[in-house]
N, C-alpha and C positions, 0 to 999 in steps of 0.2 A: 809302394806296392808291388803286387806278385806280377809275373809276365806268364801269360796263360799259356800252355805249350800244346797240351791234347785236349781230347773231351772228357778224360778223368779229371784232369787238373782243373778243368773250367768248371768242373762243377764241386770238386773238395777245395780248392785255395782260397775261394772268396768265404766260405765257412772258416777255413783258419785265419784268414785276414781278420774277419769280425771279431773271432775271439781274441785274438791279438789285440786290436784296438780298444775292445771293453775291458780288456785285462790292463792296458794302461790306463783307459779312465777311470777303474776301480783305484788303482794306484795314485793316479794323480788325476784329478777333476778338473784341473784348470790347465791340463796339458792341451795347448792349442792347437800344437800339430796333429795329436789323436782326434781332437774335436773336428779339425779340419777334415781329415781321411773319413770318420766317420759320415760325415755328411756328405761329402762326396759320394761315398758308396751308396747310402741312403737315396741320393738323388739319382746317381746314375742307373741304380736298379730299379727305381721306381717302386721300391718297396713298401715305403711308408709314406704316410700324409706328409705334404710339405710342411704343416706344421711342425711337425716332428724334427724335419730337417734345418726348420728355421730357427726352431728351440735351441737345436744344438751350436748353430751357428752365432747367434744370439748370445749364448753361454761364452762362447769363445771370444767374442769382441766385448764381451763385459769384462773380460779378463786381460784383454789386449786390443785395447779401440784402435789401434794402430798398425794391426795385422792384415797386411794389403791380402794373402791369401783369402783370407776368411771374408773379408770384404768384398773381393771380385765375385767370388762364389755367391756371397748373398745376393749381390747384383743381380749375377747371371740367372740365378734360380727365379728370382722376382721378375725378370724381362721373358724369360722363357716360358714360365706358367701364364703370364698375362697375354704373350703370342698364341701359345698352343690354346688356350681358351678362347682367344679370338678366332683362330682357326676352325676350332670345333663349332663356333656359334655360326659361322659362316656355312657350313657344311651343314648343319641343323635347317639354316634356313632354303637350302637349297642352290647358295651362292658359291658354286664349285670352283669356280675359275678365282675367286677370292680367296678361297680356302688354299688352293693350290700355291698362291702368291704368297700367302702367308707363312703356311709350311716350308717353301722353299726359302723364303727369306731368313727363316730360325735356322735352316739347314745350313744356308750358305754364310749366315754371319758366325757359323760354329758355337753356338751359345752353349751348346751339348758336348761340347769336346771332342767332336769325330776325327778331327785332324791334328790332335795331339796324344800324348800319353794315354790320355783316360779313356780314348776309344769311343766314347759317346753312350755306350750302356744301353740299356733296355730303352730309356726314353728315346733316343736316336732312331732306334727299329720302330718306335711306335710313332714317331712322326714320320719317316719315312711310308710306313704302311698306311698313314692317313693320308699323306699325299698321293700316294699310289691309288687310294680308293676313289680319292676326289678326281684323280685324273682319269680313271675308269669311268666316271660318271660323265665326263664331257668327251669321251671317246678318244682322249689323247694318249693314245697307245705305243707311240715311240717313246715318250718319256715314261709313261707307265711300266712298260716292260722292263726297262732299267730299275726303277724301284723296286718292283716286286722282284727281279732277280736278286738284287741287293739284299732285300729284305729275307727271301728265302735262303741265299747264302749264309747269311750272318747265322740264322736259326739251324742249318744244318751244321754249320762248324761247330755247333754249341758255345760259342764264343760266350753269348748273352743269355 
């Protein structure tokens, strides 16, 4: 995928990459590399329902059941979605410390790719924001400050 260089490229390049991936899939709907990239982009941008992402991954696995990248992404998406929903449920119940622990676990396990070339995308920013909000509810300002700083730094850079 593309390396984002500045605020102009961060808004334009994802559009081009989506265009090229869709073009490849129009020519070869069974291209598992393109299906993987499309799924990863949709997941990290959090721009489509998970059912759409899972549909792309399922198609890729139907064409190539032994594709490790597709299978690993599929498992990660399922784990992140379940954990994120668990954290959101704890937050809605007012169990803020449990929500913080759940969001932290997702981020530390690096299920959304924040410590690799994927960068974690919009989903990572949302998890950081959710954790920071929960931390603010329990007056955990030392940890909260870092999460808010990181969230706004990413937004300010326009990277996601």
